[in-house]
N, C-alpha and C positions, 0 to 999 in steps of 0.2 A: 461381176467381180465387185466385191464391197470396197468401201473406202478404207484402206489399211494405212494406219499412221506410220509414217517413216521416221524413226529415231536416229538422228545422226550423232555419232560420237565425236564430241568436240575435241580437237587436238589441243593439248595444253602446251603453250609456247614458252611459258615462264619456266625457270629452273625449279627444282624441288623445294629449295629453301625459301625462295620468294613466294612460291605458291602457298606453302604451309603458313607462312607468316603474313600473307595478304599484303605484300609490298610490291611496288612496281619493279619489274625486272627489265634490264636493258638488253637481255638475250645475248650477251657476250659470253665468252668462255675463258676464264670465269667471269661472271657478271660482276658489276661494281659492288653489289652488296656482299657477295661471297668473298670477294677479294679483300674486303676490309675486316672480315671475320676470321679469327684464327682458330676458333673452336667449333667449326661446323664441318660436315662431310664435304668432300669435293663437289663443286658445282655440277649438278646432275640434271640432264634433260631426258625426255622420252620415257617418263615413268607413267604408270597406270594410276589413274585417279582412285579407282576402287581399292587398290592395294594400300592407299594412304589413309583410308577412313579409320580403320581400327588403330593403326599406328598413331595417327594424329590425335584421336580421342584419348587413347590410353597412355600415351607417352609424351608426345610433344606438348600438348596443352598443359599437362601436369608439370612437366619439366620447366616450361616457360614461367608458369605461375610460381613454382617453387624457387627458381633462380631469382625471379624479380623480388619475391618476398625476402629472400636471404639478403639481396643487395640493399633493400630498404632497411632491414634490421641492422646491417653493418653500418649504414649511413647514420643510424640513430644513436650509435655508440659515441658518447662524448666523454672526454677526460675531465673529471672534476678537479683533480689536483695532479701535479707531476712532481716527482722527486728529481732534483737536479744536483748531483754531486759537484762540489766546487772544482774538481779536477776534470769535469766533463768537457772535452774539447778546449783545453786551456788557451789555445791561440785564437779562439773565437770570443765574441762578445756575449753578454747576457742575452741580448735580443736574438742573435743568430742561434744560440743554443736553445732558447725557448722556441724558436721557429722550428728547429730540427726535432725537438721533443713533441711538437704539435704539427707534424708533417702535413696533415690534411689542410693546413692553412694556405699552402701554395700549390697543392695538387691541381686545383681548378685553374689556376693561372697558367700552369704548364700544359695541362691537358686540352685546354680550349684552343691551343695553337695548332696549326695545320702543317707542322714541319715533319720531315721524315725521321722515323726512329727505326733502329734495328728491330726486326720482328721479335727478338729475344725478350724485349721489354714487355711484350704482350703475354709472356708466360705468367700464369697466376697459380701460385702454389696452394692457394686457398679455394680454388674453384671446386664446387661440388662435383664429385665424380660418380660415374655409374658404369662399372665394368663387371662382366661375368668372368669366372675363373677360366673358362675355355678361351675367352678373348685375350686373357693374359698369356696363356700358352701360345696363342696364335702370334703374339708379338715376337716370339723366338723364331728366327729364320728357319725355314724347312731344311735348308742346306747348311750343314755344319761349317763348311768353308766360309760362308757368308758371316756366320757368327764369329769365327776366328778373325776374319778381316776387321770387323768392328772392334774386336778386342785389341788388335794391333794398333788401330787408330787411338784407342783409349791409352795404350802405353806410350804413344807418341805425344799426346796432347794433355793428358791428365796426370799420369803417373810421375813424370818428373817433378811435379809440384806437390803431389800428395801420394807418396809411394807406400801405401798401406796394404796393398793386395799383391801377393807374390804370383808370378806366372804359374808356378807349380800348383798353387792352390786353385786358381781359376781354371786351369787345364783339367784338373781332376773334377771340378764341378761341371764343366761343359761336357766332359765324357759321360758323367753320371746322368745328366739331364737328357742327352740324346739317346743314351741306352734305354732309359726308362720310357721315353717317348716311343721308341721302336718296339718295346715290349708292352706298350699300353699300360704302363704302371704310373702311379701317382708320382709327381715330382716333389721333392723335399722343398717346402716353402722357404726355408732359410737359405738353401742353395739358389733358389730361383730369385729371391729378392736381391741378392748380391749381383747376379748376372743382369737383372733388369736395371739396377742402379748404375752399373757400368755402361750399359747401352744408353741410358738416359744421359749420363755425363758426356759420353762420346758425341752424341747427337747435339746436345746443348752447346758444346764447344764448337762444333761445325756451324751451327746456326749463328752463334756469336761472331764467328769469323767470316760469315756470309758465303761459306762454301755450300750451305744448304739453307732452305727457307722453310723446312718442314717442322714448324712449331706445333702443328697438330699432333704429330707422332710424339714429340716431346711431352705434350700434355698427357698422351695415352701412357707413355712410360711412367710418368710421375703418378698418374692415377693408379697404375698397376702397383707401383711402389707403396702407395698409401693403402691400397686394398690388402696387400700382403702383410703389412704391419698389423692390420686388424686380424687377419687370419692367424698370425703368430701370437696375438694378444699382447703386442708391444705397448707399453714398456713393462707390463707385469711379467712377461716372459721375453727372453731375448737369447741371442746367440752371438758368437763372434762375427759371423757373416752378417747378421742383422745390424750390429754396431758399425761394421765396416761400411755397409750400405748407407746407413744414416749419416755417417761422417762425409762420405763421398758426395752424396746428393746435396746436403745442406751447405757444404763448403763450396761446391761449384756454383750453386745459386747465389751464395753470399760470401765471396772471398774476403770481404772486409770484416766479416764476422760480427756485423751490426746486430743481427737477430739471434745470436748464439748464446747470449748471456745466461739464460736459465737452462736452455737445452744442453749446453756443454757440461754443466755440473751433473745433470742426470746421466749423461753418457759415461762419465767417469765412474759413477756409482755402479752402473750396469756392467762396465768393464771389470770392476772389482768383483762383482757377483759371479762373473764368468771366469774369474781367475786369470784374466789377461795380463795383469801386472805381474803375477807370480810366474806365468809362463815366460813373459818377457825377461824376467830376471834369471831364470834357470836355463833357457834354451841357448843362450849365447849366440853363436854365429849361424847356427843351422837354419834359423828363420828370422832374419832381420825385420821382416815386415811386421811381425807381432810386436817387437820392441818399438818400432817406429809408430805403430798404431797407438800404443800406450802413451808414448811421448807426444804424439800429435793431439791426442785428447787433452792433455795438459796444456799444450801450446794454444789450442783453440780457446780453452777456458780462460787462460791468461790474456790472450789478445783481445777477446771480447770484453774482459774486465777493463783493460786499458782504454778501449773504445768509449766506455761509459764512465771513465774516471773512478773506477771502483778498485778496492784492494782485491788481490787474487783470492778465490775461494780455496784453491788447492794449497795444502800445507807444504812446508819445506820437505817434510818426510815423504810426501807423495812424489814431489819433484825429484828427490834423490834416491827413490826406491829402486828404480831400474832405468837410469838415464842412458841415453845414447852417448857413446864415448868416442874419443878419437881413435881408439883401437878398433871399434866397430867399423869406422870409416876405412881404416887401413886394410881391413879384411873384406871389404865390399868390392865385388867385381861386376856390379851391374852397369848398364849403359847410361844410367842417369846419375847426376852429381849428388851423391848423398851428402857431400860437404854443404850444399845449399840448405838442405833440411836441417842438418846439424847446426849451421850458423843461425838459423831462425830460432832454434831451441835455446841456444846459449844467450842470444839477445833477450829472449823472453825471460830467461832466468834472472837477468839484471833488472828487467822491468818489475819482476816480483819484489826485489829489494826496494826499488824506487817507489812503487805504489804502496808499500808498507808504511811509508811516511804518513799516509792518509789516516791510519788508525792510531797514530801516536799523538798524545796531547802536546808533547814538546819534542823537538828534534835538535840534537846537539850539532855543533859545527863538525865535531869529529865524525858523527854519523854521516853527514852530508859529504865530508871529505872522503870517507871510505867508499861511498857509492861512486864519487867522481873518479877515484883511482881504479875502480872496477871498470868503469866506462873507458878510461884510457887504456887499460889492459886489453879490453875487448877490441879496440882498433887493431892491435897487433894480431889477435886471434883471427879476426875476420879477414885481414889482409893475407894471412897464411893460408886460410881456406880458399880464398880467391885465387891465389897463386896455384894451388892444387887443381882447382877447377879449370883454369886456363891451360894447364899442362896435360891434364888427363882427359878432358872432354872437349873435342874439337867442335861439337855442335852447340851453337848458341852460348858460348861461355860468357860473353859480355852481358847477355840478358840476365844471367843468374848473379854474376858478380856485382853488377850495378844495383840490382834489387837488394842484395845484402847491404850494400853501402847506404841505400835509401833508408832501410830499417834502422841502421846504426845512427844515422843523422837524426832520425825521428826520436830515437831514444835520448840522444844528447840534448836535442831541443826540448824534449819533455822534461828532462832534468832541470833545465834552466827555468822553464815555466813553473814547475812544481815548487822549486826553491822559492819563487817569489809569490806563491799563492797560499803559503801556510797560514797567513793571518785571516784568510777568508773562511766562510762557513758553507756547509751544505745548505740547500734551500728546499722548501716545499713551495711550489709556485702554482699559480693559476695558468691554465692554457693561454697562449698568446692571443690577444685581441689585436686585429690589424688596425693600426693607427698611423698617422703620418706626422712628420715633423718638418717644418719648413726651414731646412738648413741645407745650403748648397754644398756640393761635393768639394768645390774649390776651397771653401773655408775649412772643411774637414781635413783636407790633405795638407793644408798650410799650418795645422795645429802643431803644437810642440813635438819635437823629435822624441821618440820613445824607444827605439830599438838600438841596442848597443852593437858594436862591430861583430861580436861573437855570434849573436843571433843572425845577423845579416849574412855573414860569411858561411855559416852552416846552412842557411837557407839557399844560398847560391850553389853550394856543393850538392845539396839535395836536388835542386832543379837541373843542374848539369848532368847528374847521374840519371835523372828521369829522362832527359833527352837522349842520353846514350842508350838507355834501355829501349826507348821507342823507335830508334832508327835502325835497330838490328834487322837483318834480313830474315825473311821466312819465319817470322814469329807470330803469324796470324793465328796459328793453332793455340797460342797462349792468350789470346785477347780476352777470353772469358776471365782470366786471372789478372791480366794487365789493367782491365777496366777499374780495378781497385785503386789506380793511381790518382787519387783526388788530392791535388796539391795547391788548392786555392789559398789557404792561409799563408803559405810560404811565398806565393806570388805577391800577395798583398804586402808582406813585409818588405820585399824588394821594391815594389812599385812605390810605396810611400817614401822609402829612402831615396829613390830616384827623383821623385817629385820635389823633395826638400833639398837634396844635395845632388843636383844633376851632374856635376863635374867632380864628384868625390871619387878618387881612385881606390880600388881594392886590389892592392898588390899582393903577391904571394906572402910577403912578410906580415900582412894583416890577418892572414888565416891562422887558426890555432896550429901550434907546432905539431901536434899529434896528427893533424890532417895533412900537413905538408909532407910528412915522412912517408905517407903511403899514397900520395896523389900520383896518378899516372901522367904520362908525358902529354897526352892530348889535352888534359885540363890545364896543365901548366902552360902550354903554348898559348891557349886561349887567353888566360889571365895575363900572361906576359905581353901578348901582342898589343893589347890596349886595356889597361886596368880600369879605365873609365867606361868605355863604350861596350865592352863585352856583355855587360848585363842588359843593355838595351836589346842587343841581338838575341840574347838568351830568352828574354821575356817574349819578344815578338815571335820567335820561331817555335817556342814550346807551346804557346797558345794555339798556333796553327796546327802543330802536331796533335795536340790533345783534341782540338775540334775535329780534325780529320779522322783520328783513330778511335776515340773513346766516347765523345759526347753522346753519340747516338745510342750508346749502351747504358748510359747513366740513368739513375733514378731521378725523380723530379727535384729532390732536395739538392743533389749534386749539380743538376742543371741550373738551379736557381743561383747557387754560389758562383758558377761559371759565368753567368750573365752579369752578376755584380762585378766580378773581377775584370771582365772584358770592358765594362763601362769605366771602371777605374783606370785601366790601361789607356783607353782613348782620351780620358781627361788628362792624364800625365803626358801623353804624347802631344796633345794640343798645347799644353802649357810650355813645352820645350820644343815646339815646332821649329823655331829659328835655329836653335842649337843643333837639332837633328839635320836640318838642311845643310848647314855649314859643315857638318861632319859626314856628309854622304860618302865621300871618298874613303874615309877611314872605316866607316861601317862596312863598305864593300870589301875592304882589305881583310877585316876580321872574318868575314864570311868565307874566306879562303882557307881558314883553319880546318883541319881534317874533320872534326866532328860537326861543325857548322856546315861544311861543304856536303857531308853525308846527309845532313838534315834537309838542305835545300834540294839535293838530288831526289830525296825521298818525296818531298812536297811536290816537286815538278812532275814526278812519275804518276801521281794520283791527284787529279784536280777535282775528283768527285766527292766533295765534302757534303755529307748527307744533309746538313742543315740548310744549305743553299741560302736563299734570301730570307728565309723564315727567322733566322736568328735576329736580324735587324728588326723584323716585325715583332718578335717577342720582346725585344728590348724596349720598344715603344710602349708596351703594356706594363713594364716595370718602371714606375715613375721615379724621377730623380730624387724625390723626397723619400720614397721607400728605401732606395739605396743609401741615401745620406743617413737615414735613421739607423739602419743596421751598422753602417761603418762608423758612425759617431760612437755608438755603444762599444763597438769593437776596439776603437782607438782609446776611448776613455778608460777602459779596463787596463790597457797596457800602461797607462800613466801610473797606475797603482802597482803594476807588476815589474816596473823597471828595477834592475839590479843596481845597487849602490856601486859606484865606481871606486 
């Protein structure tokens, strides 16, 4: 018997991902490497090495090289100059605005920290995708009942905020898709893209609410969405379903409409090409979703313009061509509050008039007075809509009414800011270079008072309604939208006032008369209970609420602002520590007010703040001189913006 060589087949103990990428695997399920990756297949063991050779050579290596190359190319993109309108974030300083326009300057600061973030922040809309058409079809559940369940979830979490797809429309599409699949026929890409978009939005909302953690499937849905856009040859060709899908996906990803500025104007043009504006004008009540779609496109364009301090692109003729009216609301029988959508539209219409100031060489007092009268009239309109919401819709009425008031106060505050910025100019700036200025925060906060009572009281109202919005029960399904509550500049206004005038009372009589007329009893009780101390409790508790609910969902620039404001708050509390200690009993008494009590009950129910101790660790890396420099610029600009008394 000859010497026969025995070849033993070595068992691979690493998972597939670690083996392919030649990294150490801890052999857990999932292993630590796969657990930190949101864009890989599930951690897989027991695979055959021979089956990997072709796959690794032809796909994995090329994909890794290509993705690495793309990442390097993106990193090499540098802004040479940046256009900064004078009305861009008017309540922020030049330095803060330059920082926001050069967002990469603090990405590294945030990213290098090891604190927990909601997995939804790992979603990357620009990630290169590679899907086949059959794989997209496979994303549609085999069971029609499963698809309908996902759509019911969509109508609970997305549709109340952006009601642009009727149930009749999507039911017809679902029936068509499943019938074609049964008969082995091709599926209409325009129908498919809308269904995929709705599935994406439903899952994205669940991931944001921590009901699911399947960001990988989110990425697949979004890749399918992008693939189908190419199949349709968008934007050269489009359809109503394609436009609906684009609005849904982009709004859910970006509810603050920060990245909508150019995209929104294109969608309006495509809607005109598809006759959506004319259909909206002629169909009247039989298909409200088309009229809402047309007006939502105009709303997005306007809101994104306001975000960047630009005049609206849409003309008055477009806004008035097929507007949603109070009659449309009266004839609406849906389960969601159309009043909320209508309220956003009419606030946006006044923003149009307000932002028009930008394009005028001179503005008369009569022009400004006219806008102010429109804002005053808007208070009554919004209050009327909110009364209807409370009476007609028993599910989450305060969430919607509070949000409308927040938008209204932002409009009013923007009017004050724009009134005082007319003498300034737009700028072409160089991207921000990180420098430091040795100025301590205490000196900064002790500088001259700059905010008048109207700005402070409106900011207090905005924060009170933000708290009311956040303490509502069972609103986790809306957290994808609520995460847009970035209130840092209004917190700074109140904190600076507290620092300089710790015992100044803000009684009801100090609030603008128009706001007192519509103020609800909860807010009046809070203010009347202690006009001095209520703002301390408000700032303390709203920061806790925001940290608990929203911070883990925020982008790095919003996180950076939050860290700054939290540092300011600690400095203010330190300054008035003795006063707060002596007022301990009174502070506890204020916390018994209904809204503050609800807030504390909410905070006590959920102690799992995702940032844990890492927020303190992060603050240590943001030097006091960095914070001081930003805030000094912030405050110095308000010295120039002060209204004459």
